[in-house]
C-alpha positions in Angstrom: 218.4 305.6 34.4 221.9 306.4 33.0 222.1 308.1 29.7 224.8 305.7 28.6 228.6 305.5 28.8 230.4 308.8 29.2 233.0 309.4 26.5 235.7 308.7 29.2 234.1 305.3 30.0 233.6 304.5 26.4 237.3 305.4 25.7 238.3 303.0 28.5 236.3 300.0 27.3 237.2 300.4 23.6 240.9 301.4 24.4 240.5 304.5 22.2 241.4 307.9 23.3 238.8 310.6 24.0 240.5 312.7 21.3 240.1 309.8 18.7 236.4 309.4 19.6 235.8 313.1 19.1 237.6 312.9 15.7 235.3 309.9 14.7 232.3 312.0 15.7 233.4 315.0 13.7 234.1 312.8 10.7 230.6 311.3 10.9 231.9 307.8 11.5 230.7 307.2 15.1 228.1 309.6 16.5 227.3 309.4 20.2 223.9 307.9 21.1 223.1 311.2 22.8 224.6 314.6 23.5 223.5 316.6 26.5 222.1 319.8 25.1 223.2 321.8 28.1 226.7 320.4 28.9 227.6 319.0 25.5 228.7 315.7 27.1 228.7 312.7 24.8 227.1 309.4 25.8 227.5 306.1 24.0 225.5 302.8 24.1 227.3 299.5 24.9 226.3 298.1 21.5 228.5 300.8 19.9 231.6 299.3 21.3 232.2 296.8 18.4 231.6 299.6 15.8 234.2 301.8 17.5 236.7 298.9 17.4 236.0 298.1 13.8 236.6 301.8 12.8 239.8 301.8 14.8 241.1 298.6 13.1 240.2 299.9 9.6 241.9 303.2 10.2 244.9 301.4 11.6 245.1 299.7 8.2 244.9 303.1 6.4 241.5 302.4 5.0 240.3 305.8 3.6 237.6 307.6 5.5 235.2 307.3 2.6 235.6 303.5 2.5 235.2 303.2 6.3 231.9 305.2 6.0 230.8 303.0 3.1 231.5 299.9 5.2 229.5 301.2 8.2 226.5 302.5 6.3 225.8 299.5 4.0 223.3 297.0 5.3 224.6 294.2 3.0 227.1 292.0 4.9 228.5 290.7 1.6 229.2 294.2 0.3 230.9 295.1 3.6 233.1 292.0 3.3 234.0 292.8 -0.3 235.1 296.4 0.5 237.3 295.1 3.4 238.7 292.3 1.3 239.6 294.8 -1.5 241.6 296.9 0.9 243.3 293.9 2.5 244.4 292.8 -1.0 245.9 296.2 -1.7 247.7 296.1 1.7 249.1 292.6 0.8 250.3 293.9 -2.5 252.0 296.8 -0.8 253.7 294.4 1.7 254.9 292.3 -1.2 256.5 295.3 -2.9 258.1 296.4 0.4 259.4 292.9 1.0 260.9 292.7 -2.5 262.6 296.1 -2.1 264.1 295.0 1.3 265.5 291.8 -0.2 267.0 293.6 -3.2 268.6 296.3 -1.1 270.2 293.7 1.2 271.8 292.0 -1.8 272.9 295.3 -3.2 274.6 296.5 0.0 276.0 293.1 0.8 277.3 291.6 -2.5 278.1 287.9 -2.7 281.9 287.7 -2.3 282.0 284.7 -4.6 280.8 286.9 -7.5 278.5 285.9 -10.4 278.9 282.6 -12.2 278.2 283.1 -15.9 278.3 280.6 -18.8 278.4 281.4 -22.5 276.1 278.9 -24.2 274.9 278.1 -27.7 271.3 277.0 -27.7 270.1 275.1 -30.8 266.8 275.9 -32.5 263.8 274.2 -30.8 260.1 273.6 -31.5 257.9 274.2 -28.5 254.3 274.7 -27.4 253.9 278.4 -26.6 251.6 281.3 -25.8 252.5 284.8 -26.8 251.0 288.2 -26.1 251.6 292.0 -25.8 251.5 292.6 -22.1 251.8 295.7 -19.8 254.4 295.4 -17.1 251.9 295.6 -14.3 250.0 292.6 -15.8 253.1 290.3 -16.3 252.5 288.0 -13.3 248.8 287.6 -13.9 249.3 286.9 -17.6 252.2 284.5 -17.0 250.2 282.5 -14.4 247.2 282.1 -16.7 249.4 281.2 -19.7 251.4 278.6 -17.8 248.2 277.1 -16.4 246.9 276.8 -19.9 250.1 275.0 -21.1 250.1 272.7 -18.0 246.5 271.7 -18.7 247.2 271.0 -22.4 250.3 268.8 -21.9 250.5 266.1 -19.2 253.7 265.6 -17.3 254.7 262.6 -19.4 254.5 264.7 -22.6 257.0 267.3 -21.3 260.6 267.0 -22.3 262.1 269.9 -20.3 261.5 272.8 -17.9 259.2 275.7 -19.0 260.7 279.0 -20.1 259.9 282.4 -21.4 261.2 285.1 -23.8 260.6 288.7 -22.9 261.1 291.6 -25.3 263.3 294.5 -24.2 260.3 296.9 -24.5 258.7 295.1 -21.6 261.4 296.6 -19.4 262.2 299.9 -21.2 258.7 301.0 -22.3 256.4 299.3 -19.7 254.8 297.0 -22.2 256.0 294.4 -24.8 255.9 290.9 -26.2 255.9 288.0 -23.8 256.2 284.3 -24.8 256.0 281.4 -22.3 256.6 277.9 -23.5 257.0 274.2 -22.7 259.2 271.8 -24.6 257.0 268.7 -25.3 257.4 265.6 -27.5 254.6 266.6 -29.9 253.8 270.3 -29.8 250.3 271.1 -31.0 248.1 274.2 -31.1 244.9 274.5 -29.0 243.2 277.6 -27.7 245.9 280.3 -27.4 248.7 277.7 -27.7 250.7 277.7 -30.9 253.6 275.6 -32.2 256.6 278.0 -32.1 260.1 277.6 -33.5 262.6 279.1 -31.1 265.7 280.2 -33.2 269.2 279.2 -32.3 270.8 281.8 -30.0 274.0 282.6 -28.2 273.3 283.3 -24.5 275.2 284.6 -21.5 273.6 282.5 -18.7 273.5 282.7 -15.0 271.3 281.1 -12.3 269.1 283.2 -9.9 268.5 281.2 -6.7 265.5 281.6 -4.6 262.3 283.8 -4.8 262.0 286.4 -7.6 261.8 289.3 -5.1 265.4 290.3 -5.9 265.8 288.8 -9.4 266.4 292.4 -10.7 269.7 292.4 -8.8 270.8 289.2 -10.7 269.7 290.9 -14.0 271.9 293.9 -13.1 274.9 291.8 -12.3 274.6 289.8 -15.5 274.3 293.0 -17.5 277.5 294.3 -15.9 279.3 291.0 -16.7 278.1 291.3 -20.4 279.5 294.8 -20.6 282.8 293.9 -18.9 283.3 291.1 -21.4 282.7 293.2 -24.5 279.5 291.5 -25.4 276.4 293.2 -26.9 272.8 292.3 -26.2 270.8 291.0 -29.1 267.2 290.2 -28.8 264.7 289.3 -26.0 265.8 288.0 -22.6 265.3 284.2 -22.0 264.3 282.6 -18.7 264.2 278.9 -17.9 262.5 277.8 -14.8 264.6 274.9 -13.7 262.8 274.7 -10.4 259.9 277.0 -9.8 256.6 277.4 -7.9 255.0 274.6 -9.9 257.7 272.3 -8.6 257.9 273.3 -5.0 256.1 275.7 -2.6 259.5 276.6 -1.0 260.8 279.7 -2.7 264.3 279.1 -1.3 264.6 276.1 -3.7 263.6 277.9 -6.9 266.3 278.1 -9.6 265.7 280.5 -12.5 268.1 280.5 -15.4 268.5 283.9 -17.0 269.9 284.1 -20.5 270.8 287.2 -22.4 271.3 286.8 -26.2 274.7 288.2 -26.9 277.2 288.8 -29.7 280.9 289.8 -29.4 281.6 293.4 -30.1 284.4 294.3 -32.5 287.3 296.0 -30.7 287.2 299.8 -31.0 289.8 301.2 -33.4 292.3 303.7 -32.1 
């Protein structure tokens, strides 16, 4: 009776190289079923084929050896699935960061020949329903989604009088954490849970529209900042965003329209 598949045969059926199989053995990930004590030849069982392929796929996704070992040694299918899902989420986040960087770089190296359209606007004071908090930059999206969901749940569509918006302190960008406020204009603002009735003061804004997904919104911020400097305007206060069309309106990022407004004041001309 055969001892099993030779390492060469096992390499063929799993489409893994002999070198890779030896490396898995040395790392303690996939030990042969038997090793001939005289020749040192490795033999594998057919039921080890799926295990070898799982290891190969996990390593192809850069799952650390320690996590691969943890996945293989646990007898709990739920725990195995949780470990794999956790790594897949990290990979998806990395892909999102890479995609955002690619989109931004393309806009930077291929500027829009039409330039940036900017409007100077006087916004009157407004009373809104809002949620505020001190947020770390890495938690911005999670915090924003939860706060907007809370506002949406509290005010039905027929109570809303305009698109939602947000005010973001400069420290959020310069120090990695700062005050965030998201709000909805509604007919009768009221406080409930984290929601408070907030008076937004009157403000002078330099306003532009960012079209599309937010992957490259930083490029639009940079161009608006350059426009402000070129027109001898100083920045005064938190950045404003108004979500004219956003993910709550359409699942197509290409249709999103985000209005960016920088509070400004005109600088006195420098004396000679």
